[in-house]
N, C-alpha and C positions, 0 to 999 in steps of 0.2 A: 191522852192529849191534855197536855200541859196548858194553861193560860199565859196567853202574853199583855193580857192588860191593855192591846189595842185594839180601839173600835173605829170602824170603817164605815160609811153609808154610798149605800147602792147609789149609781147616777139615774138620773132621766132612760140610760139603754140600756141600764141590768148592769153595769158594768163594778167592781171593784177592786182596788189598787191595793197591789200586796206593798207594807212596807218594805222601804229600802232594806232595811238590816236585818230585816225576814230570807228577802230573795237573795241576800249576801249567805247567809248562813248555810241557809238548806241549799245554794248552787241554784239557785231558776236566774235565769242567763232569760233574757229576751228571744222572744219566739220558743221557748223548749214546750214541749205540749206537757198539760199537765191534767190527768183522770178527776175525773169530780166524783164523789159518794155522799151517798146521804145516810146519818145513821137513824134509828128509833124515837131517837128523841129530840129531833128535829135539828140533827148536825146536818152542816152541809163542809167535805173535808175535802181539801185540792192534795192531790196528792200527784208528785214526779211523774211522768211517765216514761218510762223507758223501757226502746221498742229491742236494746239486745237482752234486758233483761227477760224476755215473752222467752230467747232463744237460750239461758241459759245451762239448759243440759243438753241439747244439741250443743252449746258452744265449749262443753267439759269435755264432752266424749270429740272435739277436735281439738282442744287443749291437750289431749292425751296422745293424738297421732303425734299432734306435730313434736310435740318434746321426745319419743318415741320416733321417730324420724330425723334429729336435727342434733340430739345429744345434747337438748338446750333447756332450762323448764323457762317455760309460755303461762301468762296471764295475761288473758281474756278480760277487758275492759269496757264497760257505756259510758258515757261522759263523763258517768261522780267514782266508780266504786268498781273493785272487783267483780267481775263474776262466775268466771274461771280460770280455773288453772291447774297446773299440772308437773310435776317436776321439782314443786316446793311443800311443803305444809299445808293442805287448803285452809285449815283454822288459822290460820297464821295471816293468809293473803284476800280470803273471799270477805264482801264488802267491808272491804278497807277503801278509804277515799285515794284516789289517785293524786298524785302531787301533782302541784304549780304546775314543775315542769315537765309533764305529760302532758297536761292541759295543752302547754302552751306547743309542743309539738303539736300536738292536733291540730291546733285554732292554726297553723302555718302548713297542715291538709299535702305533706311531705315527709314520706318515710326519714327515718333518721339512724344513723349511722354511727357510732359512739365510736371515740379515738378509742386507743386502749389506755392516756391518760388521762382520758373524759369521766369522767362521773355522774350520772345523772339516776335519778331514784327515782323508781317505775310511783313507790305510792308513802303513804305519808305513815310514818311511823317505824317503817321495816327498812332495811339496808338491803335492799336488793335491786341492783344496780341496770341500769336496762345496756341493752347489745343492741337490737334493732331495734326498732319502737313507728311501729304502720297505722294511720287514719284508718278507721273506716267509715266511710262515707256512704252514705245510701242518701238517693234520691237529694244531693247536691247538699245533705245534714252530714254534718260530722255525728256519728250514732258512738263512737265510741274508737279504744283501739287492743291492735295485734299487739303483746311487748315478748322477745325472748331476751330473756334474761340473762348478763355477764354469766360464764360461771368462773368457776376459780383460778384456770389459767391464767383469763381476762386477756382471751387473744384476739384477732379483728377476726369475726365474722367471715365463713365461705359463701359466694357466690351468692353461690344453688339455696344456703338459709335465708339469703335477703330476700332473691326470687320467692320464697316457700311463704314467709311472712306477708307479702306482698297479693300473692295467693290470695292467702287466707282471709286478707280485710275485704281481697276485693268480692271472694265470698260468703263474706258474713253481712257483706254490705247487701249485695244484692236479695240475698235471706231476708232483709227490714222491708223493703221496696214496698 
């Protein structure tokens, strides 16, 4: 653990305010679930909880099936990071932060199909372009995204690919309800 030098007091209702700088750095948004851990030395640790993270093994198998069916690379993300991938080097993408563009797509709660001349990157630090991105919604909350990556031909995806991405996002959303 790393000390921040920030000290906060607990109010009369037992609440602690997490400073804005830490929330921004850790990508903690209003309404995000936090898991609480205690340590043997008296530590209380808050960790972001990701319902999609609980499904990472299943999501990896699902990504493999999607990639095999579409001949496109697939990544599955929670709200912050890539949790599963197929058709690309996993070490290049797993745990990599989602791009701000992908965050915006998810916030819009709509399927995004990129035009052939449109370039939107899926993850920070790697040049994987989005072909199709569908937000995963569970109990009304955005929990992640299913993203098909553009192949080297950069052609518009088939209608069946778009529908398959939508079905995958809906299915994964139902698994986290």
